[in-house]
N, CA, C and O atoms as CSV, one atom per row, in Angstrom:
chain,resi,resn,atom,element,x,y,z
A,1,GLY,N,N,19.979,2.506,-15.901
A,1,GLY,CA,C,20.976,2.889,-14.953
A,1,GLY,C,C,20.382,3.159,-13.586
A,1,GLY,O,O,19.168,3.111,-13.387
A,2,LEU,N,N,21.250,3.437,-12.674
A,2,LEU,CA,C,20.843,3.734,-11.300
A,2,LEU,C,C,20.436,5.188,-11.161
A,2,LEU,O,O,20.975,6.065,-11.836
A,3,HIS,N,N,19.488,5.432,-10.284
A,3,HIS,CA,C,19.009,6.784,-10.004
A,3,HIS,C,C,19.137,7.066,-8.518
A,3,HIS,O,O,19.145,6.145,-7.700
A,4,VAL,N,N,19.236,8.340,-8.172
A,4,VAL,CA,C,19.290,8.764,-6.771
A,4,VAL,C,C,17.979,9.465,-6.452
A,4,VAL,O,O,17.690,10.536,-6.985
A,5,ASP,N,N,17.191,8.853,-5.581
A,5,ASP,CA,C,15.896,9.376,-5.157
A,5,ASP,C,C,16.070,9.923,-3.747
A,5,ASP,O,O,16.573,9.215,-2.874
A,6,LEU,N,N,15.664,11.171,-3.504
A,6,LEU,CA,C,15.890,11.804,-2.211
A,6,LEU,C,C,14.618,12.483,-1.725
A,6,LEU,O,O,13.903,13.119,-2.499
A,7,SER,N,N,14.350,12.341,-0.439
A,7,SER,CA,C,13.247,13.025,0.221
A,7,SER,C,C,13.807,13.722,1.447
A,7,SER,O,O,14.532,13.110,2.232
A,8,ILE,N,N,13.479,14.994,1.619
A,8,ILE,CA,C,13.944,15.768,2.770
A,8,ILE,C,C,12.728,16.305,3.514
A,8,ILE,O,O,11.825,16.890,2.917
A,9,SER,N,N,12.721,16.097,4.813
A,9,SER,CA,C,11.654,16.617,5.655
A,9,SER,C,C,12.283,17.091,6.955
A,9,SER,O,O,13.082,16.375,7.559
A,10,GLY,N,N,11.927,18.293,7.385
A,10,GLY,CA,C,12.452,18.813,8.635
A,10,GLY,C,C,11.644,19.997,9.112
A,10,GLY,O,O,10.817,20.535,8.376
A,11,CYS,N,N,11.886,20.402,10.350
A,11,CYS,CA,C,11.123,21.524,10.888
A,11,CYS,C,C,11.917,22.237,11.971
A,11,CYS,O,O,12.910,21.727,12.490
A,12,SER,N,N,11.443,23.430,12.289
A,12,SER,CA,C,11.911,24.203,13.434
A,12,SER,C,C,10.658,24.824,14.051
A,12,SER,O,O,9.542,24.551,13.608
A,13,ASP,N,N,10.844,25.653,15.067
A,13,ASP,CA,C,9.674,26.304,15.666
A,13,ASP,C,C,8.939,27.199,14.673
A,13,ASP,O,O,7.723,27.365,14.761
A,14,SER,N,N,9.681,27.774,13.732
A,14,SER,CA,C,9.079,28.776,12.853
A,14,SER,C,C,9.066,28.397,11.377
A,14,SER,O,O,8.542,29.157,10.563
A,15,ASP,N,N,9.624,27.254,11.007
A,15,ASP,CA,C,9.744,26.934,9.595
A,15,ASP,C,C,9.668,25.427,9.390
A,15,ASP,O,O,9.726,24.657,10.349
A,16,GLY,N,N,9.537,25.014,8.135
A,16,GLY,CA,C,9.513,23.604,7.805
A,16,GLY,C,C,9.915,23.380,6.366
A,16,GLY,O,O,9.920,24.307,5.556
A,17,GLU,N,N,10.255,22.124,6.053
A,17,GLU,CA,C,10.686,21.781,4.705
A,17,GLU,C,C,10.215,20.374,4.377
A,17,GLU,O,O,10.298,19.468,5.206
A,18,MET,N,N,9.722,20.203,3.160
A,18,MET,CA,C,9.397,18.888,2.610
A,18,MET,C,C,9.700,18.964,1.130
A,18,MET,O,O,9.169,19.826,0.430
A,19,MET,N,N,10.566,18.052,0.634
A,19,MET,CA,C,11.007,18.122,-0.752
A,19,MET,C,C,11.317,16.730,-1.254
A,19,MET,O,O,11.816,15.885,-0.511
A,20,TYR,N,N,11.013,16.492,-2.540
A,20,TYR,CA,C,11.374,15.261,-3.230
A,20,TYR,C,C,12.235,15.616,-4.436
A,20,TYR,O,O,11.967,16.591,-5.138
A,21,SER,N,N,13.283,14.807,-4.671
A,21,SER,CA,C,14.125,15.039,-5.845
A,21,SER,C,C,14.518,13.698,-6.459
A,21,SER,O,O,14.426,12.649,-5.821
A,22,LEU,N,N,14.956,13.759,-7.706
A,22,LEU,CA,C,15.446,12.583,-8.427
A,22,LEU,C,C,16.673,13.010,-9.213
A,22,LEU,O,O,16.620,13.951,-10.006
A,23,ASP,N,N,17.768,12.319,-8.990
A,23,ASP,CA,C,19.031,12.603,-9.679
A,23,ASP,C,C,19.445,14.074,-9.558
A,23,ASP,O,O,19.941,14.666,-10.517
A,24,GLY,N,N,19.238,14.656,-8.371
A,24,GLY,CA,C,19.658,16.027,-8.124
A,24,GLY,C,C,18.697,17.097,-8.621
A,24,GLY,O,O,18.959,18.288,-8.447
A,25,GLU,N,N,17.592,16.696,-9.235
A,25,GLU,CA,C,16.601,17.657,-9.736
A,25,GLU,C,C,15.400,17.668,-8.799
A,25,GLU,O,O,14.823,16.622,-8.502
A,26,GLU,N,N,15.039,18.834,-8.345
A,26,GLU,CA,C,13.887,18.977,-7.461
A,26,GLU,C,C,12.610,18.681,-8.240
A,26,GLU,O,O,12.332,19.320,-9.255
A,27,LEU,N,N,11.827,17.698,-7.757
A,27,LEU,CA,C,10.577,17.318,-8.424
A,27,LEU,C,C,9.358,17.965,-7.786
A,27,LEU,O,O,8.400,18.315,-8.476
A,28,TRP,N,N,9.395,18.124,-6.464
A,28,TRP,CA,C,8.235,18.649,-5.739
A,28,TRP,C,C,8.718,19.195,-4.409
A,28,TRP,O,O,9.619,18.633,-3.785
A,29,PHE,N,N,8.107,20.308,-3.975
A,29,PHE,CA,C,8.347,20.786,-2.616
A,29,PHE,C,C,7.088,21.436,-2.087
A,29,PHE,O,O,6.244,21.909,-2.848
A,30,ALA,N,N,6.978,21.451,-0.776
A,30,ALA,CA,C,5.834,22.067,-0.109
A,30,ALA,C,C,6.130,23.541,0.119
A,30,ALA,O,O,7.142,23.896,0.724
A,31,ASP,N,N,5.244,24.389,-0.367
A,31,ASP,CA,C,5.324,25.830,-0.120
A,31,ASP,C,C,4.350,26.121,1.016
A,31,ASP,O,O,3.170,26.385,0.783
A,32,PHE,N,N,4.857,26.070,2.252
A,32,PHE,CA,C,3.992,26.236,3.416
A,32,PHE,C,C,3.498,27.671,3.562
A,32,PHE,O,O,2.488,27.894,4.229
A,33,ILE,N,N,4.158,28.631,2.975
A,33,ILE,CA,C,3.711,30.026,3.040
A,33,ILE,C,C,2.455,30.227,2.189
A,33,ILE,O,O,1.496,30.862,2.629
A,34,ASN,N,N,2.467,29.682,0.966
A,34,ASN,CA,C,1.325,29.827,0.056
A,34,ASN,C,C,0.372,28.633,0.088
A,34,ASN,O,O,-0.574,28.569,-0.697
A,35,HIS,N,N,0.621,27.695,0.989
A,35,HIS,CA,C,-0.258,26.552,1.226
A,35,HIS,C,C,-0.522,25.721,-0.036
A,35,HIS,O,O,-1.667,25.498,-0.428
A,36,ARG,N,N,0.579,25.268,-0.659
A,36,ARG,CA,C,0.414,24.456,-1.870
A,36,ARG,C,C,1.688,23.661,-2.135
A,36,ARG,O,O,2.760,23.979,-1.618
A,37,GLY,N,N,1.547,22.623,-2.949
A,37,GLY,CA,C,2.698,21.878,-3.428
A,37,GLY,C,C,3.175,22.489,-4.734
A,37,GLY,O,O,2.361,22.951,-5.533
A,38,VAL,N,N,4.476,22.497,-4.959
A,38,VAL,CA,C,5.045,23.105,-6.162
A,38,VAL,C,C,5.839,22.041,-6.925
A,38,VAL,O,O,6.655,21.324,-6.345
A,39,GLU,N,N,5.589,21.952,-8.223
A,39,GLU,CA,C,6.344,21.068,-9.109
A,39,GLU,C,C,7.160,21.964,-10.034
A,39,GLU,O,O,6.652,22.415,-11.060
A,40,PRO,N,N,8.439,22.232,-9.681
A,40,PRO,CA,C,9.224,23.238,-10.394
A,40,PRO,C,C,9.885,22.759,-11.688
A,40,PRO,O,O,10.875,23.342,-12.128
A,41,LEU,N,N,9.352,21.719,-12.290
A,41,LEU,CA,C,9.947,21.204,-13.524
A,41,LEU,C,C,9.654,22.131,-14.697
A,41,LEU,O,O,8.562,22.695,-14.772
A,42,PRO,N,N,10.594,22.299,-15.604
A,42,PRO,CA,C,10.343,23.153,-16.772
A,42,PRO,C,C,9.302,22.526,-17.700
A,42,PRO,O,O,9.111,21.310,-17.698
A,43,SER,N,N,8.641,23.353,-18.479
A,43,SER,CA,C,7.536,22.890,-19.332
A,43,SER,C,C,7.988,22.024,-20.498
A,43,SER,O,O,7.164,21.320,-21.081
A,44,PHE,N,N,9.283,22.051,-20.863
A,44,PHE,CA,C,9.729,21.311,-22.040
A,44,PHE,C,C,10.060,19.841,-21.760
A,44,PHE,O,O,10.465,19.127,-22.677
A,45,ILE,N,N,9.898,19.371,-20.516
A,45,ILE,CA,C,10.150,17.957,-20.231
A,45,ILE,C,C,8.829,17.252,-19.951
A,45,ILE,O,O,7.810,17.899,-19.710
A,46,ASP,N,N,8.853,15.913,-19.983
A,46,ASP,CA,C,7.673,15.149,-19.607
A,46,ASP,C,C,7.379,15.435,-18.142
A,46,ASP,O,O,8.217,15.206,-17.270
A,47,HIS,N,N,6.188,15.933,-17.887
A,47,HIS,CA,C,5.821,16.387,-16.547
A,47,HIS,C,C,5.486,15.194,-15.652
A,47,HIS,O,O,4.756,14.286,-16.051
A,48,ILE,N,N,6.032,15.213,-14.443
A,48,ILE,CA,C,5.741,14.208,-13.422
A,48,ILE,C,C,4.834,14.866,-12.402
A,48,ILE,O,O,5.197,15.891,-11.826
A,49,SER,N,N,3.669,14.301,-12.168
A,49,SER,CA,C,2.744,14.873,-11.198
A,49,SER,C,C,2.609,13.952,-9.997
A,49,SER,O,O,2.574,12.730,-10.136
A,50,TYR,N,N,2.536,14.546,-8.834
A,50,TYR,CA,C,2.298,13.797,-7.611
A,50,TYR,C,C,0.805,13.693,-7.369
A,50,TYR,O,O,0.037,14.557,-7.792
A,51,VAL,N,N,0.400,12.641,-6.690
A,51,VAL,CA,C,-1.016,12.402,-6.449
A,51,VAL,C,C,-1.594,13.470,-5.523
A,51,VAL,O,O,-0.873,14.126,-4.771
A,52,GLU,N,N,-2.886,13.620,-5.600
A,52,GLU,CA,C,-3.575,14.566,-4.729
A,52,GLU,C,C,-3.381,14.142,-3.277
A,52,GLU,O,O,-3.434,12.952,-2.964
A,53,GLY,N,N,-3.162,15.087,-2.411
A,53,GLY,CA,C,-2.986,14.805,-0.993
A,53,GLY,C,C,-1.547,14.853,-0.523
A,53,GLY,O,O,-1.292,14.753,0.677
A,54,VAL,N,N,-0.590,15.005,-1.445
A,54,VAL,CA,C,0.817,15.053,-1.045
A,54,VAL,C,C,1.076,16.278,-0.170
A,54,VAL,O,O,1.793,16.185,0.827
A,55,TYR,N,N,0.502,17.421,-0.532
A,55,TYR,CA,C,0.698,18.623,0.282
A,55,TYR,C,C,0.064,18.435,1.668
A,55,TYR,O,O,0.669,18.785,2.681
A,56,ASP,N,N,-1.146,17.888,1.709
A,56,ASP,CA,C,-1.802,17.663,3.000
A,56,ASP,C,C,-0.983,16.726,3.878
A,56,ASP,O,O,-0.918,16.911,5.094
A,57,ASN,N,N,-0.362,15.729,3.273
A,57,ASN,CA,C,0.509,14.815,4.006
A,57,ASN,C,C,1.732,15.564,4.545
A,57,ASN,O,O,2.161,15.320,5.673
A,58,ALA,N,N,2.291,16.473,3.744
A,58,ALA,CA,C,3.443,17.263,4.189
A,58,ALA,C,C,3.073,18.132,5.383
A,58,ALA,O,O,3.862,18.270,6.317
A,59,VAL,N,N,1.884,18.718,5.360
A,59,VAL,CA,C,1.413,19.538,6.486
A,59,VAL,C,C,1.281,18.674,7.741
A,59,VAL,O,O,1.693,19.084,8.826
A,60,ALA,N,N,0.710,17.484,7.592
A,60,ALA,CA,C,0.562,16.584,8.738
A,60,ALA,C,C,1.922,16.165,9.280
A,60,ALA,O,O,2.102,16.088,10.495
A,61,GLN,N,N,2.881,15.891,8.400
A,61,GLN,CA,C,4.221,15.516,8.844
A,61,GLN,C,C,4.902,16.661,9.588
A,61,GLN,O,O,5.668,16.421,10.522
A,62,GLN,N,N,4.633,17.893,9.188
A,62,GLN,CA,C,5.201,19.049,9.890
A,62,GLN,C,C,4.660,19.140,11.307
A,62,GLN,O,O,5.400,19.472,12.233
A,63,GLN,N,N,3.380,18.850,11.485
A,63,GLN,CA,C,2.792,18.890,12.826
A,63,GLN,C,C,3.424,17.827,13.719
A,63,GLN,O,O,3.709,18.085,14.889
A,64,VAL,N,N,3.644,16.631,13.168
A,64,VAL,CA,C,4.305,15.564,13.927
A,64,VAL,C,C,5.734,15.977,14.260
A,64,VAL,O,O,6.191,15.775,15.385
A,65,CYS,N,N,6.438,16.550,13.296
A,65,CYS,CA,C,7.821,16.992,13.508
A,65,CYS,C,C,7.900,18.030,14.620
A,65,CYS,O,O,8.766,17.940,15.490
A,66,LYS,N,N,7.015,19.003,14.598
A,66,LYS,CA,C,7.033,20.064,15.613
A,66,LYS,C,C,6.657,19.522,16.989
A,66,LYS,O,O,7.196,19.974,18.000
A,67,SER,N,N,5.738,18.560,17.036
A,67,SER,CA,C,5.375,17.925,18.295
A,67,SER,C,C,6.561,17.139,18.856
A,67,SER,O,O,6.842,17.207,20.053
A,68,ASN,N,N,7.252,16.398,17.998
A,68,ASN,CA,C,8.436,15.646,18.430
A,68,ASN,C,C,9.554,16.577,18.879
A,68,ASN,O,O,10.280,16.267,19.823
A,69,LEU,N,N,9.696,17.705,18.212
A,69,LEU,CA,C,10.709,18.688,18.589
A,69,LEU,C,C,10.471,19.186,20.015
A,69,LEU,O,O,11.413,19.300,20.800
A,70,LYS,N,N,9.219,19.483,20.347
A,70,LYS,CA,C,8.885,19.934,21.706
A,70,LYS,C,C,9.182,18.848,22.732
A,70,LYS,O,O,9.717,19.131,23.804
A,71,LYS,N,N,8.832,17.592,22.400
A,71,LYS,CA,C,9.062,16.478,23.333
A,71,LYS,C,C,10.556,16.262,23.554
A,71,LYS,O,O,10.979,15.981,24.675
A,72,ARG,N,N,11.341,16.388,22.520
A,72,ARG,CA,C,12.792,16.206,22.663
A,72,ARG,C,C,13.405,17.307,23.519
A,72,ARG,O,O,14.325,17.049,24.294
A,73,ARG,N,N,12.909,18.513,23.386
A,73,ARG,CA,C,13.427,19.611,24.216
A,73,ARG,C,C,13.145,19.353,25.690
A,73,ARG,O,O,14.007,19.569,26.543
A,74,VAL,N,N,11.932,18.888,25.985
A,74,VAL,CA,C,11.581,18.587,27.381
A,74,VAL,C,C,12.438,17.433,27.881
A,74,VAL,O,O,12.975,17.491,28.988
A,75,GLY,N,N,12.569,16.397,27.084
A,75,GLY,CA,C,13.337,15.220,27.502
A,75,GLY,C,C,14.823,15.487,27.674
A,75,GLY,O,O,15.473,14.826,28.485
A,76,MET,N,N,15.368,16.427,26.941
A,76,MET,CA,C,16.796,16.707,27.008
A,76,MET,C,C,17.139,17.916,27.874
A,76,MET,O,O,18.301,18.314,27.957
A,77,LYS,N,N,16.124,18.502,28.523
A,77,LYS,CA,C,16.308,19.734,29.279
A,77,LYS,C,C,17.358,19.591,30.396
A,77,LYS,O,O,18.169,20.497,30.590
A,78,ASP,N,N,17.355,18.485,31.119
A,78,ASP,CA,C,18.239,18.321,32.266
A,78,ASP,C,C,19.489,17.515,31.952
A,78,ASP,O,O,20.242,17.189,32.870
A,79,ILE,N,N,19.737,17.185,30.710
A,79,ILE,CA,C,20.954,16.454,30.356
A,79,ILE,C,C,22.112,17.442,30.332
A,79,ILE,O,O,22.051,18.451,29.628
A,80,PRO,N,N,23.181,17.158,31.103
A,80,PRO,CA,C,24.312,18.104,31.140
A,80,PRO,C,C,25.068,18.107,29.814
A,80,PRO,O,O,25.149,17.091,29.125
A,81,LEU,N,N,25.610,19.256,29.478
A,81,LEU,CA,C,26.440,19.372,28.285
A,81,LEU,C,C,27.783,18.720,28.542
A,81,LEU,O,O,28.339,18.840,29.633
A,82,GLU,N,N,28.304,18.033,27.541
A,82,GLU,CA,C,29.625,17.424,27.660
A,82,GLU,C,C,30.671,18.361,27.102
A,82,GLU,O,O,30.416,19.077,26.133
A,83,ASN,N,N,31.847,18.363,27.707
A,83,ASN,CA,C,32.954,19.182,27.220
A,83,ASN,C,C,33.628,18.509,26.049
A,83,ASN,O,O,34.588,19.047,25.497
């Protein structure tokens, strides 16, 4: 059958998110506070593991996201608001 594979990545000045899911079940997320990747699957199912370096990649993507966020703020600073 068909499956729904989802990846979410986003950031703000003070926070960030990186998560992978399959069919509505969270498979992996980056815990940026504790500096690690988390696989929240219960122990009674066949465990799916992500390759080494996924967390480091998430950290790098957050840096790119935050850099782009700053550039967009500068670029949109003088654009007038529309009613």
